[in-house]
C-alpha positions, -999 to 999 in steps of 0.1 A, spaced: 146 432 -192 138 412 -161 137 374 -160 122 358 -129 125 321 -123 104 303 -97 125 285 -72 96 271 -52 94 234 -43 74 222 -74 97 241 -98 128 230 -79 118 194 -85 113 202 -122 149 216 -125 147 253 -116 182 252 -103 196 240 -136 175 266 -155 189 294 -133 225 282 -137 221 279 -175 204 313 -178 233 329 -158 259 312 -180 241 324 -211 239 359 -198 276 358 -190 285 344 -224 265 371 -242 276 400 -220 240 407 -209 245 410 -172 240 448 -174 210 445 -197 191 417 -181 182 413 -144 179 376 -134 159 370 -102 143 342 -83 109 341 -67 86 316 -51 54 302 -66 41 319 -97 9 298 -97 16 276 -127 29 246 -110 13 220 -133 37 230 -161 75 231 -162 97 256 -144 78 289 -143 97 318 -158 86 353 -166 102 378 -189 90 413 -182 58 398 -167 51 373 -196 48 337 -184 68 308 -199 72 272 -190 109 261 -193 128 229 -187 165 223 -184 162 208 -219 145 239 -234 163 267 -216 188 274 -245 160 276 -270 140 298 -246 170 321 -242 175 324 -279 138 331 -287 127 352 -258 158 370 -246 183 373 -275 156 381 -300 143 410 -278 177 425 -267 190 424 -303 162 447 -315 
């Protein structure tokens, strides 16, 4: 699985640094560093929403407040299958 987080200026202002840090912590806590590749990228073209995140190419809008729920629903649910 590949998670890509936008770290461009618009997403940075919306908290992309916090999203990346929390995703890294969640990957560590769940021993998923070998299973999930976490990467950064610049603009994903959805700047009007929250922090742009893709999981295997599927777009999501995440905030520092919703990152735990996002991880549970979009990452843990898929790697647990």
